[in-house]
C-alpha positions as a LaTeX table, in Angstrom:
\begin{tabular}{lrrr}
\hline
Residue & $x$ (\AA) & $y$ (\AA) & $z$ (\AA) \\
\hline
Met1 & 10.61 & 7.59 & $-4.72$ \\
Val2 & 13.26 & 10.34 & $-6.30$ \\
Asp3 & 15.90 & 7.56 & $-6.03$ \\
Arg4 & 13.73 & 5.77 & $-8.89$ \\
Ser5 & 14.09 & 8.92 & $-11.47$ \\
Pro6 & 16.65 & 9.30 & $-13.59$ \\
Glu7 & 17.08 & 12.53 & $-12.84$ \\
Ala8 & 16.35 & 12.32 & $-8.96$ \\
Ala9 & 13.68 & 14.67 & $-9.23$ \\
Leu10 & 10.09 & 13.99 & $-9.12$ \\
Glu11 & 7.02 & 16.15 & $-10.75$ \\
Val12 & 3.67 & 15.87 & $-9.36$ \\
Gly13 & 0.96 & 14.56 & $-12.06$ \\
Thr14 & $-2.08$ & 16.42 & $-12.78$ \\
Gly15 & $-5.34$ & 15.55 & $-10.98$ \\
Tyr16 & $-5.71$ & 13.66 & $-8.01$ \\
Phe17 & $-8.62$ & 11.64 & $-5.99$ \\
Arg18 & $-10.30$ & 12.49 & $-3.12$ \\
Ile19 & $-11.95$ & 10.16 & $-1.22$ \\
Ile20 & $-14.33$ & 10.76 & 1.96 \\
Gln21 & $-14.42$ & 7.79 & 4.42 \\
Arg22 & $-17.66$ & 7.31 & 6.79 \\
Ser23 & $-15.05$ & 6.03 & 9.40 \\
Asn24 & $-12.21$ & 7.24 & 11.92 \\
Trp25 & $-8.70$ & 7.85 & 10.67 \\
Lys26 & $-7.18$ & 5.39 & 12.15 \\
Ile27 & $-9.13$ & 2.50 & 11.01 \\
Phe28 & $-7.89$ & 3.43 & 7.60 \\
Met29 & $-4.10$ & 3.60 & 8.94 \\
Glu30 & $-4.27$ & 0.06 & 10.30 \\
Asn31 & $-5.71$ & $-1.22$ & 7.15 \\
Leu32 & $-2.56$ & $-0.19$ & 4.89 \\
Asn33 & $-0.32$ & $-2.62$ & 6.63 \\
Asp34 & $-3.16$ & $-5.36$ & 7.14 \\
Met35 & $-2.21$ & $-8.66$ & 5.31 \\
Met36 & $-5.18$ & $-10.33$ & 6.43 \\
His37 & $-8.13$ & $-8.74$ & 4.84 \\
Ala38 & $-7.15$ & $-8.41$ & 1.23 \\
Val39 & $-7.92$ & $-12.20$ & 0.11 \\
Val40 & $-11.77$ & $-11.91$ & 1.65 \\
Thr41 & $-12.89$ & $-8.25$ & 1.34 \\
His42 & $-11.49$ & $-8.28$ & $-2.55$ \\
Gln43 & $-12.89$ & $-11.66$ & $-3.35$ \\
Ser44 & $-15.18$ & $-10.44$ & $-5.94$ \\
Ser45 & $-12.96$ & $-8.63$ & $-7.83$ \\
Ile46 & $-10.24$ & $-11.44$ & $-7.42$ \\
Asp47 & $-12.30$ & $-13.93$ & $-8.92$ \\
Ala48 & $-13.27$ & $-11.58$ & $-11.71$ \\
Ser49 & $-9.68$ & $-10.92$ & $-12.41$ \\
Val50 & $-8.97$ & $-14.78$ & $-12.87$ \\
Asp51 & $-11.66$ & $-15.24$ & $-15.17$ \\
Gln52 & $-10.75$ & $-12.81$ & $-17.42$ \\
Ala53 & $-7.00$ & $-13.57$ & $-17.26$ \\
Ala54 & $-8.28$ & $-17.14$ & $-18.11$ \\
Ala55 & $-10.30$ & $-15.85$ & $-21.08$ \\
Leu56 & $-7.25$ & $-14.47$ & $-22.37$ \\
Gly57 & $-5.53$ & $-17.91$ & $-22.66$ \\
Ala58 & $-2.64$ & $-19.35$ & $-20.73$ \\
Asp59 & 0.26 & $-18.22$ & $-22.84$ \\
Ala60 & $-1.05$ & $-14.55$ & $-22.79$ \\
Glu61 & 0.63 & $-12.38$ & $-20.22$ \\
Ala62 & $-2.28$ & $-10.62$ & $-18.18$ \\
Pro63 & $-2.47$ & $-6.77$ & $-18.21$ \\
Phe64 & $-1.31$ & $-4.90$ & $-15.67$ \\
Ala65 & $-4.36$ & $-4.12$ & $-14.01$ \\
Leu66 & $-5.13$ & $-7.93$ & $-13.50$ \\
Gln67 & $-2.00$ & $-8.23$ & $-11.84$ \\
Ile68 & $-2.70$ & $-5.83$ & $-9.73$ \\
Leu69 & $-6.04$ & $-7.62$ & $-8.39$ \\
Gln70 & $-4.60$ & $-11.04$ & $-8.71$ \\
Gly71 & $-2.26$ & $-9.87$ & $-6.23$ \\
Asn72 & $-4.55$ & $-9.55$ & $-3.69$ \\
Gly73 & $-5.59$ & $-13.18$ & $-4.10$ \\
Met74 & $-2.60$ & $-14.84$ & $-2.73$ \\
Pro75 & $-2.83$ & $-17.59$ & $-0.15$ \\
Tyr76 & $-2.31$ & $-16.53$ & 3.61 \\
Ser77 & 0.88 & $-18.47$ & 3.39 \\
Trp78 & 2.23 & $-16.32$ & 1.01 \\
Trp79 & 1.10 & $-13.04$ & 2.69 \\
Lys80 & 2.76 & $-14.14$ & 5.78 \\
Lys81 & 6.36 & $-14.31$ & 4.49 \\
Leu82 & 6.00 & $-10.58$ & 3.20 \\
Gly83 & 8.48 & $-8.47$ & 5.46 \\
Ile84 & 6.60 & $-6.01$ & 7.96 \\
Thr85 & 8.50 & $-3.68$ & 9.47 \\
Val86 & 7.67 & $-0.96$ & 11.90 \\
Tyr87 & 9.47 & 1.77 & 13.83 \\
Arg88 & 9.04 & 4.03 & 16.61 \\
Asn89 & 6.09 & 6.76 & 16.70 \\
Gly90 & 4.00 & 4.71 & 14.53 \\
His91 & 5.71 & 4.05 & 11.81 \\
Ser92 & 6.07 & 1.21 & 9.52 \\
Met93 & 6.52 & $-0.09$ & 5.97 \\
Met94 & 5.79 & $-3.61$ & 4.18 \\
Asp95 & 7.00 & $-5.23$ & 0.99 \\
Gly96 & 5.54 & $-4.97$ & $-2.35$ \\
Ile97 & 2.59 & $-7.11$ & $-3.51$ \\
Val98 & 2.88 & $-6.26$ & $-7.04$ \\
Ser99 & 6.42 & $-6.02$ & $-8.81$ \\
Pro100 & 6.88 & $-3.41$ & $-10.75$ \\
Lys101 & 9.29 & $-5.12$ & $-13.15$ \\
Ser102 & 8.40 & $-6.14$ & $-16.20$ \\
Glu103 & 9.84 & $-7.18$ & $-19.22$ \\
Asp104 & 7.89 & $-4.91$ & $-21.42$ \\
Pro105 & 9.53 & $-2.31$ & $-23.95$ \\
Val106 & 8.43 & 0.68 & $-21.57$ \\
Tyr107 & 9.87 & $-0.67$ & $-18.55$ \\
Leu108 & 13.19 & $-1.88$ & $-20.15$ \\
Gly109 & 13.43 & 1.48 & $-21.66$ \\
Tyr110 & 13.22 & 3.18 & $-18.35$ \\
Val111 & 15.83 & 0.44 & $-16.48$ \\
Lys112 & 18.44 & 1.64 & $-19.77$ \\
Ser113 & 17.67 & 5.37 & $-18.96$ \\
Leu114 & 18.15 & 4.65 & $-15.18$ \\
Glu115 & 21.27 & 2.61 & $-15.64$ \\
Gln116 & 22.56 & 5.48 & $-17.98$ \\
Ala117 & 22.02 & 8.13 & $-15.57$ \\
Arg118 & 22.73 & 6.56 & $-12.42$ \\
Gly119 & 25.08 & 3.66 & $-13.66$ \\
Val120 & 24.24 & 0.14 & $-13.47$ \\
Glu121 & 25.07 & $-0.91$ & $-9.80$ \\
Ala122 & 23.12 & 1.79 & $-8.32$ \\
Ala123 & 20.00 & 1.12 & $-10.73$ \\
Glu124 & 19.91 & $-2.20$ & $-9.89$ \\
Arg125 & 20.16 & $-1.40$ & $-6.23$ \\
Ile126 & 17.30 & 1.03 & $-6.38$ \\
Leu127 & 15.32 & $-1.05$ & $-8.24$ \\
Ser128 & 15.47 & $-4.13$ & $-5.97$ \\
Ile129 & 13.73 & $-2.25$ & $-3.26$ \\
Asn130 & 10.18 & $-3.20$ & $-3.85$ \\
Arg131 & 7.70 & $-1.90$ & $-1.11$ \\
His132 & 3.75 & $-1.66$ & $-0.93$ \\
Asn133 & 2.40 & 1.05 & 1.85 \\
Ser134 & 4.67 & 2.78 & 3.80 \\
Ile135 & 3.44 & 4.72 & 6.11 \\
Val136 & 4.50 & 8.06 & 7.86 \\
Trp137 & 2.19 & 7.81 & 11.00 \\
Pro138 & $-0.18$ & 9.83 & 11.47 \\
Ser139 & $-0.66$ & 11.48 & 8.50 \\
Met140 & 0.74 & 10.16 & 5.46 \\
Ser141 & 1.26 & 6.73 & 3.36 \\
Leu142 & 3.73 & 6.51 & 0.32 \\
Val143 & 3.39 & 3.51 & $-2.66$ \\
Pro144 & 7.32 & 4.08 & $-3.64$ \\
Ser145 & 7.21 & 1.34 & $-6.22$ \\
Phe146 & 4.56 & 3.02 & $-8.09$ \\
Gln147 & 5.33 & 7.06 & $-7.16$ \\
Gln148 & 1.94 & 7.37 & $-5.20$ \\
Val149 & 1.85 & 9.63 & $-1.98$ \\
Arg150 & $-1.99$ & 9.71 & 0.24 \\
Val151 & $-2.43$ & 12.26 & 2.67 \\
Ile152 & $-5.22$ & 11.19 & 5.48 \\
Arg153 & $-6.85$ & 14.53 & 6.93 \\
Pro154 & $-9.11$ & 13.45 & 10.04 \\
Leu155 & $-12.48$ & 15.50 & 9.58 \\
Ser156 & $-14.10$ & 14.25 & 12.58 \\
Val157 & $-14.82$ & 11.16 & 14.70 \\
Asp158 & $-16.42$ & 9.23 & 12.03 \\
Arg159 & $-15.14$ & 11.62 & 8.62 \\
Thr160 & $-11.90$ & 10.80 & 6.99 \\
Leu161 & $-10.58$ & 12.73 & 3.90 \\
Val162 & $-7.80$ & 10.76 & 1.82 \\
Glu163 & $-6.06$ & 12.64 & $-0.73$ \\
Val164 & $-4.10$ & 10.71 & $-3.49$ \\
Phe165 & $-1.45$ & 12.10 & $-5.67$ \\
Asn166 & 0.54 & 10.35 & $-8.55$ \\
Phe167 & 4.14 & 12.08 & $-9.39$ \\
Lys168 & 6.08 & 11.40 & $-12.55$ \\
Leu169 & 9.97 & 10.12 & $-12.75$ \\
Lys170 & 11.51 & 12.76 & $-14.37$ \\
Gly171 & 13.90 & 11.60 & $-16.94$ \\
Ala172 & 11.97 & 8.45 & $-17.57$ \\
Pro173 & 9.86 & 7.51 & $-20.35$ \\
Ala174 & 6.58 & 9.36 & $-20.32$ \\
Glu175 & 4.77 & 5.57 & $-21.05$ \\
Met176 & 5.85 & 5.11 & $-17.34$ \\
Tyr177 & 3.81 & 7.38 & $-15.79$ \\
Arg178 & 0.77 & 5.36 & $-17.10$ \\
Lys179 & 1.50 & 2.41 & $-15.00$ \\
Thr180 & 1.29 & 5.20 & $-12.13$ \\
Leu181 & $-2.25$ & 6.16 & $-13.38$ \\
Thr182 & $-3.39$ & 2.57 & $-13.81$ \\
Tyr183 & $-2.18$ & 1.33 & $-10.57$ \\
Ser184 & $-4.05$ & 4.47 & $-8.59$ \\
Asn185 & $-7.17$ & 3.81 & $-10.86$ \\
Val186 & $-7.65$ & 0.13 & $-10.08$ \\
Val187 & $-6.50$ & 0.80 & $-6.22$ \\
Asn188 & $-7.95$ & 3.98 & $-5.34$ \\
Ser189 & $-10.40$ & 5.40 & $-7.35$ \\
Pro190 & $-13.95$ & 5.55 & $-5.64$ \\
Ser191 & $-15.11$ & 3.77 & $-8.73$ \\
Ser192 & $-12.72$ & 0.95 & $-8.49$ \\
Leu193 & $-12.95$ & $-2.44$ & $-8.15$ \\
Val194 & $-11.14$ & $-2.65$ & $-4.77$ \\
Met195 & $-11.83$ & 0.84 & $-3.26$ \\
Pro196 & $-15.66$ & 0.74 & $-2.25$ \\
Asp197 & $-14.58$ & $-2.96$ & $-0.52$ \\
Asp198 & $-12.40$ & $-1.19$ & 2.11 \\
Leu199 & $-14.86$ & 1.90 & 2.20 \\
Glu200 & $-17.56$ & $-0.64$ & 2.85 \\
Ala201 & $-15.31$ & $-2.81$ & 5.42 \\
Tyr202 & $-14.28$ & 0.87 & 7.39 \\
Arg203 & $-17.77$ & 1.85 & 7.59 \\
Arg204 & $-18.90$ & $-1.51$ & 9.42 \\
Val205 & $-15.68$ & $-1.34$ & 11.49 \\
Gln206 & $-16.91$ & 2.35 & 12.70 \\
Asp207 & $-20.18$ & 1.23 & 13.42 \\
Gly208 & $-19.38$ & $-2.11$ & 15.39 \\
Leu209 & $-16.89$ & 0.63 & 17.87 \\
Thr210 & $-19.82$ & 2.68 & 18.52 \\
Ser211 & $-22.13$ & $-0.37$ & 19.44 \\
Asp212 & $-22.27$ & $-1.78$ & 22.84 \\
Ala213 & $-20.81$ & $-5.12$ & 21.82 \\
Gly214 & $-17.83$ & $-4.67$ & 23.95 \\
Asp215 & $-15.33$ & $-2.51$ & 25.42 \\
Trp216 & $-12.25$ & $-3.92$ & 23.77 \\
Val217 & $-10.43$ & $-4.53$ & 20.29 \\
Ser218 & $-8.29$ & $-7.48$ & 19.94 \\
Gln219 & $-4.74$ & $-7.09$ & 18.44 \\
His220 & $-3.00$ & $-10.01$ & 19.99 \\
Arg221 & $-2.23$ & $-11.77$ & 16.72 \\
Asp222 & 1.60 & $-13.15$ & 16.93 \\
Phe223 & 1.81 & $-10.58$ & 20.10 \\
Gly224 & 4.76 & $-11.87$ & 22.22 \\
Arg225 & 6.59 & $-13.32$ & 18.76 \\
Asp226 & 7.91 & $-9.98$ & 17.64 \\
Gln227 & 11.36 & $-9.93$ & 16.52 \\
Val228 & 14.28 & $-7.05$ & 16.82 \\
Ser229 & 16.36 & $-6.29$ & 13.50 \\
Asp230 & 18.42 & $-2.91$ & 13.07 \\
Gly231 & 16.76 & $-1.19$ & 15.96 \\
Ala232 & 12.96 & $-1.70$ & 14.28 \\
His233 & 10.58 & $-4.58$ & 15.14 \\
Ser234 & 9.69 & $-7.03$ & 12.50 \\
His235 & 7.72 & $-10.17$ & 11.74 \\
Val236 & 5.83 & $-12.07$ & 9.86 \\
Gly237 & 3.38 & $-10.23$ & 7.18 \\
Thr238 & 0.25 & $-11.47$ & 8.91 \\
Ser239 & 0.96 & $-10.16$ & 12.30 \\
Glu240 & $-0.92$ & $-7.69$ & 14.23 \\
Leu241 & 2.34 & $-5.91$ & 15.13 \\
Pro242 & 1.72 & $-2.68$ & 13.24 \\
Phe243 & $-1.67$ & $-2.21$ & 15.03 \\
Arg244 & 0.14 & $-2.41$ & 18.06 \\
Asn245 & 2.70 & 0.04 & 17.22 \\
Gln246 & 0.25 & 2.56 & 16.03 \\
Ala247 & $-1.98$ & 2.17 & 19.25 \\
Arg248 & 1.41 & 2.53 & 21.41 \\
Ala249 & 2.38 & 5.76 & 19.77 \\
Trp250 & $-1.11$ & 7.15 & 19.77 \\
Ile251 & $-1.22$ & 6.52 & 23.76 \\
Glu252 & 2.31 & 8.58 & 24.07 \\
Tyr253 & 1.00 & 11.55 & 21.75 \\
Met254 & $-1.99$ & 11.66 & 23.91 \\
Thr255 & $-0.24$ & 11.31 & 27.18 \\
Gly256 & 2.26 & 13.42 & 26.57 \\
Ala257 & 5.01 & 10.43 & 26.72 \\
Ala258 & 6.43 & 10.66 & 23.03 \\
\hline
\end{tabular}
């Protein structure tokens, strides 16, 4: 995130979201790198965004907010190709869903300011990195491409406080911060078209875990097919590898093996 600033510095934006989730904190952390849920969980907002984009006409570029919503609707074959990487102690990261790059004058002005401050080669290297949720387990998630940090605070076994902070890129055009705010409002606002879907799903998972339906939760998708690269385990995006990695870290912390 700091690299993306022409001045190599960030400034905390004004205002932030605070959301109480009626579920255990680990449910939220697992969902962050889960690439199976978006297509079905957010179907209503996906359908609405597709209809709205069609109404604008085939030649019109969809507004950024619609692009975010439509990103959730990509087919599973697309999600499977996204990279997912995990590290020891529960940390993980996934490739970006929506690219921050565009041809609008604001973004091109930002690229120019970054090139002038850091050099063309360095700017190209920095902007080539597109990551969505990067998890610093167990208490923080970052969205580097849109300068956002989420802090996870467990309140009880079935209550979690999530605080969402947005950052400005110092030295970048002021309008770039508006893109960050748009992303945050579309994805993280309690009144958005996305967040209520997730909150309801988390609550239902919590209810299911307190029932007598079974003693075990399956996390077996693509188990045994993980690959090793650069000291971290990586696999296809739809693998439940991040879940298993978090569960392993939790056991290690609880038993003192970490």
